[in-house]
Backbone as CSV, one residue per row, in Angstrom:
resi,resn,N_x,N_y,N_z,CA_x,CA_y,CA_z,C_x,C_y,C_z
1,MET,0.842,-1.184,0.000,0.000,0.000,0.000,0.885,1.244,0.000
2,ARG,0.624,2.135,-0.901,1.410,3.363,-0.989,0.816,4.394,-0.036
3,TYR,1.694,5.022,0.738,1.259,6.009,1.720,1.129,7.360,1.045
4,ASN,0.011,8.010,1.187,-0.217,9.322,0.604,0.419,10.370,1.508
5,ASN,1.508,10.968,1.045,2.250,11.918,1.878,1.449,13.167,2.208
6,GLU,0.468,13.525,1.380,-0.318,14.715,1.686,-1.194,14.525,2.909
7,ASP,-1.440,13.265,3.285,-2.216,12.985,4.487,-1.330,12.689,5.678
8,ALA,-0.008,12.785,5.501,0.920,12.516,6.593,0.709,13.543,7.699
9,PRO,0.883,13.143,8.965,0.678,14.083,10.075,1.522,15.343,9.938
10,GLN,2.757,15.206,9.458,3.619,16.376,9.315,3.026,17.344,8.300
11,PHE,2.503,16.810,7.187,1.952,17.677,6.158,0.691,18.356,6.655
12,ARG,-0.160,17.597,7.382,-1.365,18.203,7.944,-1.001,19.313,8.918
13,PHE,0.054,19.092,9.741,0.486,20.125,10.676,0.944,21.367,9.923
14,LEU,1.768,21.175,8.885,2.258,22.313,8.109,1.100,23.060,7.453
15,ARG,0.165,22.317,6.873,-0.967,22.943,6.208,-1.821,23.716,7.212
16,THR,-2.052,23.130,8.392,-2.844,23.791,9.424,-2.146,25.033,9.948
17,ALA,-0.829,24.906,10.202,-0.074,26.049,10.713,-0.050,27.187,9.697
18,ALA,0.124,26.845,8.425,0.139,27.883,7.396,-1.228,28.534,7.260
19,SER,-2.278,27.737,7.379,-3.630,28.303,7.311,-3.878,29.243,8.484
20,ALA,-3.412,28.836,9.668,-3.574,29.698,10.845,-2.807,30.993,10.663
21,ALA,-1.628,30.915,10.048,-0.832,32.116,9.828,-1.491,33.022,8.798
22,ALA,-2.253,32.434,7.869,-2.861,33.221,6.802,-4.148,33.922,7.242
23,VAL,-4.765,33.444,8.299,-6.020,34.036,8.761,-5.704,35.329,9.505
24,ALA,-6.281,36.403,9.033,-6.023,37.698,9.658,-7.097,38.000,10.698
25,VAL,-6.662,38.452,11.854,-7.571,38.893,12.898,-7.747,40.399,12.716
26,PRO,-8.986,40.889,12.590,-9.164,42.337,12.404,-8.510,43.127,13.537
27,ALA,-7.791,44.140,13.159,-7.084,44.973,14.137,-7.483,46.430,13.943
28,LEU,-7.041,47.266,14.853,-7.342,48.692,14.767,-6.529,49.373,13.680
29,THR,-5.416,48.781,13.289,-4.583,49.370,12.247,-4.996,48.805,10.891
30,ALA,-4.449,49.351,9.829,-4.784,48.898,8.484,-4.212,47.514,8.202
31,ALA,-3.073,47.204,8.795,-2.436,45.909,8.557,-3.095,44.832,9.425
32,PRO,-3.405,43.681,8.847,-4.019,42.615,9.647,-3.009,42.003,10.614
33,ALA,-3.502,41.594,11.774,-2.642,40.935,12.760,-2.456,39.483,12.355
34,ARG,-1.290,38.960,12.565,-1.005,37.571,12.249,-0.487,36.897,13.514
35,PRO,-0.741,35.614,13.652,-0.244,34.929,14.847,1.279,34.843,14.828
36,HIS,1.856,34.872,15.990,3.300,34.686,16.114,3.536,33.202,16.368
37,ILE,4.331,32.606,15.519,4.633,31.186,15.656,6.117,31.047,15.955
38,LEU,6.420,30.473,17.090,7.798,30.215,17.481,7.990,28.709,17.440
39,TYR,8.758,28.238,16.488,8.990,26.803,16.303,10.355,26.489,16.899
40,ILE,10.360,25.742,17.988,11.604,25.384,18.662,11.819,23.895,18.506
41,MET,12.970,23.550,17.984,13.322,22.148,17.836,14.702,21.966,18.458
42,THR,14.750,21.145,19.474,16.032,20.883,20.111,16.703,19.704,19.436
43,ASP,17.982,19.583,19.626,18.762,18.547,18.958,19.230,17.508,19.965
44,GLN,19.157,16.257,19.567,19.664,15.154,20.377,19.048,15.151,21.769
45,GLN,17.772,15.290,21.832,17.112,15.369,23.126,16.131,14.220,23.289
46,HIS,16.287,13.471,24.359,15.366,12.400,24.712,14.048,13.026,25.152
47,TRP,12.964,12.284,25.117,11.633,12.834,25.379,11.491,13.467,26.751
48,ASN,12.238,13.027,27.758,12.047,13.596,29.098,13.232,14.448,29.547
49,MET,13.838,15.144,28.620,14.989,15.980,28.961,14.601,17.414,29.300
50,MET,13.440,17.578,29.926,13.014,18.867,30.457,12.348,18.606,31.799
51,CYS,12.447,19.547,32.678,11.842,19.420,34.002,10.328,19.225,33.890
52,CYS,9.685,19.933,32.973,8.227,19.830,32.834,7.779,18.456,32.348
53,MET,8.694,17.646,31.871,8.363,16.284,31.451,8.621,15.282,32.572
54,GLY,8.945,15.792,33.761,9.097,14.931,34.919,10.515,14.535,35.274
55,ASN,11.498,15.146,34.648,12.884,14.808,34.958,13.328,15.602,36.195
56,PRO,13.583,14.930,37.320,13.943,15.635,38.551,15.395,16.102,38.581
57,HIS,16.210,15.679,37.634,17.638,16.002,37.643,17.992,17.231,36.816
58,LEU,17.031,17.800,36.119,17.300,18.937,35.244,16.575,20.177,35.722
59,LYS,17.131,21.309,35.411,16.490,22.603,35.652,16.378,23.284,34.294
60,THR,15.175,23.344,33.758,14.938,23.958,32.450,13.799,24.977,32.554
61,PRO,13.962,26.021,33.354,12.849,26.940,33.597,12.363,27.670,32.343
62,ASN,13.254,28.044,31.445,12.813,28.771,30.249,12.012,27.879,29.315
63,MET,12.496,26.674,29.069,11.758,25.757,28.216,10.443,25.342,28.882
64,ASP,10.454,25.181,30.209,9.228,24.834,30.935,8.188,25.950,30.813
65,SER,8.645,27.190,30.866,7.755,28.340,30.740,7.150,28.404,29.338
66,ILE,7.968,28.176,28.329,7.467,28.169,26.951,6.466,27.034,26.773
67,ALA,6.793,25.869,27.307,5.891,24.713,27.188,4.556,24.977,27.886
68,ALA,4.584,25.665,29.012,3.353,25.948,29.757,2.476,26.966,29.035
69,ALA,3.103,27.911,28.335,2.351,28.983,27.696,1.957,28.667,26.256
70,GLY,2.563,27.650,25.664,2.301,27.363,24.259,1.729,25.971,24.064
71,VAL,2.122,25.374,22.971,1.685,24.024,22.624,2.889,23.113,22.693
72,ARG,2.730,22.021,23.399,3.821,21.050,23.509,3.298,19.716,22.994
73,PHE,4.021,19.149,22.049,3.659,17.849,21.512,4.408,16.809,22.327
74,ASP,3.669,16.023,23.100,4.353,15.066,23.970,4.132,13.613,23.562
75,LEU,3.558,13.395,22.389,3.425,12.046,21.861,3.742,12.102,20.367
76,VAL,5.007,12.140,20.053,5.451,12.242,18.667,6.520,11.195,18.390
77,TYR,6.732,10.936,17.146,7.744,9.981,16.717,8.603,10.624,15.644
78,ALA,9.872,10.307,15.652,10.780,10.817,14.626,10.627,9.974,13.369
79,SER,10.681,10.622,12.230,10.580,9.900,10.966,11.869,9.167,10.637
80,ASN,12.944,9.554,11.307,14.248,8.943,11.066,15.114,9.217,12.285
81,PRO,15.945,8.260,12.717,16.792,8.505,13.884,18.000,9.396,13.590
82,VAL,18.261,9.672,12.332,19.395,10.513,11.934,18.884,11.939,11.771
83,CYS,19.660,12.933,12.271,19.126,14.294,12.385,18.787,14.970,11.062
84,MET,19.632,14.927,10.041,19.330,15.655,8.803,18.092,15.093,8.090
85,PRO,17.958,13.766,7.948,16.714,13.265,7.360,15.482,13.607,8.201
86,ALA,15.598,13.558,9.524,14.458,13.883,10.392,14.067,15.349,10.246
87,ARG,15.040,16.240,10.191,14.739,17.674,10.031,14.111,17.951,8.672
88,THR,14.640,17.310,7.643,14.082,17.482,6.306,12.622,17.040,6.283
89,SER,12.325,15.960,6.973,10.956,15.474,7.053,10.055,16.495,7.745
90,MET,10.521,17.082,8.835,9.715,18.077,9.546,9.481,19.318,8.693
91,MET,10.466,19.717,7.916,10.336,20.936,7.121,9.512,20.741,5.857
92,THR,9.504,19.531,5.301,8.803,19.288,4.042,7.491,18.531,4.207
93,GLY,7.307,17.846,5.355,6.108,17.047,5.536,6.159,15.718,4.799
94,ARG,7.336,15.323,4.363,7.507,14.056,3.642,8.533,13.191,4.361
95,TYR,8.361,11.886,4.217,9.338,10.980,4.810,10.680,11.128,4.100
96,PRO,11.797,10.966,4.832,13.117,11.069,4.200,13.289,10.065,3.063
97,SER,12.652,8.904,3.161,12.775,7.904,2.102,12.195,8.404,0.782
98,HIS,11.278,9.374,0.842,10.722,9.969,-0.376,11.825,10.614,-1.210
99,PHE,12.833,11.140,-0.541,13.953,11.797,-1.211,15.172,10.884,-1.325
100,GLY,15.072,9.667,-0.801,16.226,8.767,-0.797,17.270,9.192,0.218
101,MET,16.859,9.919,1.242,17.785,10.456,2.230,17.909,9.485,3.400
102,ARG,19.127,8.978,3.611,19.358,8.008,4.671,20.448,8.436,5.648
103,SER,21.160,9.497,5.338,22.290,9.881,6.186,22.403,11.399,6.256
104,ASN,23.431,11.858,6.943,23.671,13.288,7.102,24.539,13.861,5.990
105,GLY,24.547,13.244,4.843,25.332,13.731,3.714,24.678,14.923,3.054
106,ALA,25.012,15.116,1.806,24.460,16.234,1.044,22.946,16.092,0.922
107,ALA,22.252,17.212,0.934,20.795,17.210,0.835,20.357,16.753,-0.545
108,ASN,19.336,15.898,-0.580,18.791,15.390,-1.832,17.366,15.871,-2.047
109,VAL,17.021,16.992,-1.477,15.646,17.479,-1.580,15.472,18.147,-2.945
110,PRO,14.567,17.618,-3.764,14.378,18.216,-5.088,13.674,19.567,-5.003
111,GLU,13.913,20.394,-6.000,13.301,21.727,-6.050,11.774,21.645,-5.992
112,SER,11.201,20.569,-6.517,9.741,20.441,-6.555,9.128,20.330,-5.156
113,ALA,9.920,19.938,-4.152,9.413,19.807,-2.784,9.467,21.126,-2.030
114,LEU,10.260,22.061,-2.481,10.464,23.301,-1.731,9.233,24.190,-1.607
115,PRO,8.338,24.275,-2.605,7.156,25.126,-2.415,6.295,24.716,-1.222
116,GLN,6.299,23.428,-0.848,5.504,22.966,0.279,6.310,22.893,1.577
117,ALA,7.554,23.352,1.565,8.372,23.344,2.783,7.847,24.392,3.752
118,MET,8.037,24.135,5.041,7.467,24.982,6.087,7.804,26.463,5.902
119,GLY,9.045,26.779,5.662,9.440,28.182,5.509,8.724,28.867,4.364
120,ASN,8.577,28.190,3.246,7.896,28.778,2.099,6.395,28.904,2.339
121,LEU,5.802,27.939,3.044,4.382,28.060,3.385,4.138,29.277,4.266
122,PHE,4.989,29.457,5.265,4.849,30.619,6.148,5.106,31.924,5.391
123,ARG,6.089,31.939,4.512,6.390,33.152,3.735,5.177,33.550,2.889
124,ARG,4.576,32.577,2.204,3.414,32.890,1.375,2.222,33.353,2.216
125,ALA,2.147,32.852,3.457,1.032,33.247,4.327,1.244,34.631,4.921
126,GLY,2.427,35.171,4.725,2.692,36.522,5.210,3.378,36.539,6.537
């Protein structure tokens, strides 16, 4: 069975986030207000490497404060255990295998995937 990447959770998240960024809230000024989206991705971090996740040995007050005030995804899976393929997957909404990416070597992301990448979706949404 072929997996439809447009229905992948990452793609749905990107599409939803871009739609939220595109919706203007009426403001008193002429320019529409847009939501502020702060996307924080830590590197090489196990799921409980923050105090707010129950780790008694760490002090992470800033990350705990951000997690309390924003949205924290606490049930997620990496698309790949290697960092560059996993990051590419998060930015494009596609599995690394779609691009033949298996390691931290040179990027193999084709130009055709870039219009749907997170940065470009946010740019188009303003």
